[in-house]
C-alpha positions, -999 to 999 in steps of 0.1 A, spaced: -72 714 202 -69 680 218 -62 652 192 -85 624 182 -71 590 174 -75 580 138 -94 548 148 -119 569 167 -124 591 137 -132 560 116 -156 548 142 -174 581 143 -177 581 106 -189 545 107 -215 552 134 -233 583 121 -223 604 91 -211 639 100 -236 667 96 -220 694 74 -241 722 89 -233 751 111 -230 745 149 -236 766 179 -200 775 186 -208 795 217 -225 765 233 -197 743 222 -171 767 237 -190 765 270 -190 727 269 -153 726 262 -145 751 290 -166 730 315 -150 698 304 -114 708 297 -108 743 311 -99 760 279 -115 776 248 -119 756 216 -126 783 190 -132 820 189 -166 834 181 -156 843 145 -148 807 135 -172 790 111 -174 752 106 -162 753 70 -128 767 82 -121 738 106 -100 709 98 -114 673 96 -102 665 131 -117 697 145 -150 690 127 -152 656 142 -143 670 177 -171 696 174 -196 670 163 -185 648 192 -210 668 213 -238 646 199 -220 619 178 -193 606 201 -189 568 197 -155 556 208 -141 523 219 -127 533 252 -122 514 284 -151 533 299 -176 525 271 -192 548 246 -202 583 258 -240 581 258 -262 603 237 -273 629 262 -305 643 246 -337 623 253 -364 632 229 -372 669 220 -370 682 256 -350 660 280 -312 660 284 -286 653 311 -280 682 334 -245 697 330 -220 687 357 -190 710 362 -171 682 379 -173 659 348 -140 648 335 -135 634 299 -173 630 295 -174 603 322 -201 613 346 -206 600 381 -239 580 379 -250 594 412 -250 629 397 -271 621 367 -303 642 371 -330 651 346 -334 686 334 -359 700 308 -345 728 286 -381 735 275 -414 724 292 -425 689 280 -458 691 261 -463 656 247 -465 624 268 -467 588 256 -487 565 280 -479 527 276 -502 503 295 -500 466 301 -521 447 276 -548 421 285 -549 432 322 -582 447 334 -566 459 367 -546 485 348 -576 501 331 -588 522 360 -553 537 367 -548 543 329 -581 563 327 -573 582 359 -538 591 347 -548 601 311 -577 622 324 -554 640 348 -527 647 322 -552 661 297 -574 682 320 -549 692 348 -515 693 330 -529 703 295 -505 678 278 -509 661 245 -513 624 253 -503 597 229 -515 561 231 -513 531 209 -544 528 186 -550 492 198 -556 504 233 -587 522 222 -602 490 209 -604 475 244 -641 466 251 -638 476 288 -624 510 279 -651 516 254 -678 511 281 -660 535 305 -679 568 308 -649 588 320 -628 576 291 -655 585 266 -651 622 275 -613 623 268 -611 597 240 -613 623 213 -585 643 228 -559 615 225 -534 611 197 -529 575 185 -502 557 167 -496 522 152 -465 502 161 -444 495 130 -461 522 109 -458 555 127 -424 570 136 -424 586 171 -389 601 168 -388 637 181 -426 637 187 -426 625 224 -412 645 253 -420 621 281 -430 584 286 -452 569 313 -454 531 316 -482 514 335 -476 477 341 -446 454 344 -411 453 330 -425 445 296 -439 480 292 -404 494 296 -390 469 270 -418 480 246 -408 516 251 -373 507 242 -385 489 211 -406 519 199 -376 543 201 -346 529 182 -327 562 185 -329 588 213 -354 577 240 -374 603 260 -373 600 298 -393 570 310 -413 569 343 -425 534 351 -453 526 376 -454 491 391 -488 476 381 -475 443 368 -464 410 383 -426 414 389 -418 451 385 -380 450 387 -377 479 364 -408 498 376 -399 516 409 -429 539 412 -461 531 431 -494 545 416 -511 557 448 -498 593 447 -490 595 410 -501 632 408 -473 643 431 -447 621 416 -454 630 380 -455 667 389 -420 664 405 -407 648 374 -422 675 351 -406 701 373 -372 684 368 -368 669 403 -356 634 394 -326 612 393 -318 592 362 -304 557 355 -290 554 320 -298 519 310 -274 510 282 -287 491 252 -271 467 227 -269 474 190 -274 441 172 -268 438 135 -272 406 114 -250 403 84 -264 379 59 -241 358 37 -265 360 7 -267 398 10 -230 401 10 -226 379 -21 -253 398 -41 -237 432 -32 -202 420 -41 -214 409 -75 -230 442 -82 -200 463 -72 -212 495 -88 -210 521 -60 -184 536 -38 -202 527 -6 -197 490 -8 -181 488 26 -215 496 42 -240 483 16 -223 449 11 -232 440 47 -267 455 47 -253 479 72 -273 508 87 -263 533 113 -274 530 149 -312 530 148 -315 543 112 -347 548 93 -342 515 77 -348 496 109 -375 470 105 -391 455 135 -413 430 117 -389 401 124 -383 392 87 -349 383 73 -345 419 63 -347 431 99 -309 433 106 -305 463 130 -322 463 164 -315 480 198 -322 458 228 -325 467 265 -323 433 281 -305 407 259 -300 390 226 -303 352 228 -289 327 203 -302 292 208 -305 259 190 -342 263 183 -361 231 175 -329 211 166 -320 181 189 -283 189 184 -260 211 204 -255 246 193 -220 252 180 -214 289 180 -181 308 174 -175 338 196 -152 367 185 -142 398 205 -130 428 184 -121 404 156 -102 380 179 -115 344 182 -124 337 219 -141 304 221 -168 281 207 -200 276 226 -213 241 227 -246 238 245 -282 251 243 -271 286 233 -257 320 244 -270 351 261 -255 385 254 -270 409 279 -268 445 292 -263 452 329 -301 458 330 -306 423 314 -283 407 339 -312 403 363 -335 387 336 -327 356 315 -290 358 323 -294 355 361 -316 324 356 -287 309 336 -263 315 364 -249 349 357 -240 376 382 -262 406 387 -247 439 375 -258 474 384 -272 492 353 -247 520 357 -218 497 351 -205 500 315 -203 463 305 -216 435 283 -223 401 299 -218 369 280 -236 339 295 -238 303 281 -271 284 283 -265 249 296 -230 246 282 -216 211 277 -186 220 297 -182 223 335 -157 251 333 -176 275 310 -186 303 334 -203 336 325 -180 365 316 -182 403 316 -164 423 289 -160 461 285 -190 479 270 -169 494 242 -160 461 225 -177 445 196 -188 408 198 -192 388 167 -213 356 169 -214 331 140 -224 295 133 -193 272 134 -186 258 99 -188 222 113 -220 228 132 -247 201 126 -275 227 127 -284 263 124 -292 287 153 -320 310 161 -317 346 175 -343 367 194 -340 403 206 -356 411 240 -378 381 233 -390 394 199 -382 394 162 -371 357 163 -352 347 132 -328 320 119 -291 323 117 -277 302 88 -242 290 81 -222 320 69 -244 346 87 -231 365 117 -244 387 144 -224 417 156 -233 432 190 -219 463 207 -231 490 231 -254 516 215 -249 553 221 -287 556 228 -295 545 264 -329 543 280 -331 572 306 -351 555 334 -364 579 361 -356 568 396 -381 568 425 -353 575 450 -318 572 435 -298 548 413 -285 527 443 -316 526 465 -340 517 436 -318 488 424 -312 472 458 -349 476 467 -358 457 435 -333 430 444 -348 425 478 -385 429 469 -386 411 435 -358 386 437 -356 382 475 -318 386 472 -300 371 502 -331 365 522 -328 339 549 -336 334 586 -310 350 609 -287 327 628 -295 326 665 -269 336 690 -255 312 716 -274 323 747 -256 298 770 -222 310 759 -233 346 763 -244 339 799 -212 321 808 -191 349 794 -212 376 811 -209 359 845 -173 370 848 -161 338 866 -130 322 852 -138 289 868 -173 286 854 -164 262 825 -141 241 848 -169 239 874 -193 227 847 -169 200 836 -165 188 873 -202 186 877 -205 165 846 -177 142 858 -195 138 891 -228 129 874 -210 103 852 -193 87 882 -225 85 902 -242 69 872 -215 42 869 -218 33 906 
């Protein structure tokens, strides 16, 4: 059995508690053979007979979270039905992004349709799609309850016939975990960000149609949606795994209260109001108790309404890196590198690159350039002790709250990416979005030198000399 470093064991235990239940050893054996070329256990072995290291290794199939140079191995199940197709050429769980394709190990039955709010142009495509999914595909369609209150939808005759067949939910009240097999977004990039917010653990595959204003993350056109959705439901689609950031706020007051009431053996976790990646305790209301959020684009720390510079200390894996003096700091995913970060002067990173980007906002230093760090590291951001003011933090533009002196924010890459379905493939979709949405490297082409081309094509070695002599003659005649 291959060994696991002690630090990796601690991180696994820190991320998600081990499940002390039986596992499918036959399936695990097949995975080990595919990945390493040898058997892990014989068919008679039971989990209780394994050592701690072997148990951790077995559970690594779903709970792997290591700090490696190549970033955390992503959680490869997306909702109840979707998962990454096995690739026999995969080495050490690092898969070529170009080979990431969607497969369904059981037919998807439930679909969540997210539409852009306050946009009348999306209503007709929304009704058309929902009607087709219900009547033609016989799927259970989920929508947000607020959608049904739209006055224009209420007056639509087609929608009245299918309204009673829809299942509704309320954001912040209903848990959609393991209820949705497939997500369809109608609108702009905000619909994909909202889908990420709704699913704070495993996210079902997301198919995004461009019906918004920018549409950098929405590669599909709606004209022939029937054919495109059918292809996806049949498993003919490439995936881009868009990594997310796990952001946890540690409150100074919470730590003090817990340390004073040291009455349990779990003080290491409870003293910092710590919850595992996307646990049931996640609160998206934006209150001071909301300390654990997964973001798709970026987390932004800024000076808020204060007239003073932000003074923020930045640590990487516990090591002090620098202090940020300016308007603030952006910590973004590769997906978010083309959002707020690029407006602040950062580079654009392909979403398949395992990385975290750190970008200052208007730094009071001419040499403070954006940096890219490995996805496996943990960033700690805190208010400098001598800072004149507090800071404010927001997560994908939501849940804005204040960071006080003594509070800190820890950011690292989550094991739960957003599986975004590609219209073509991972490379073509991204560069098409750069060209169409951001007009990347668009300029008029430089004209060629026609005169020089003609002179070169004439084949005469004396052409340039003859031209010089003609010019000299004209000058001489002008002087006379």
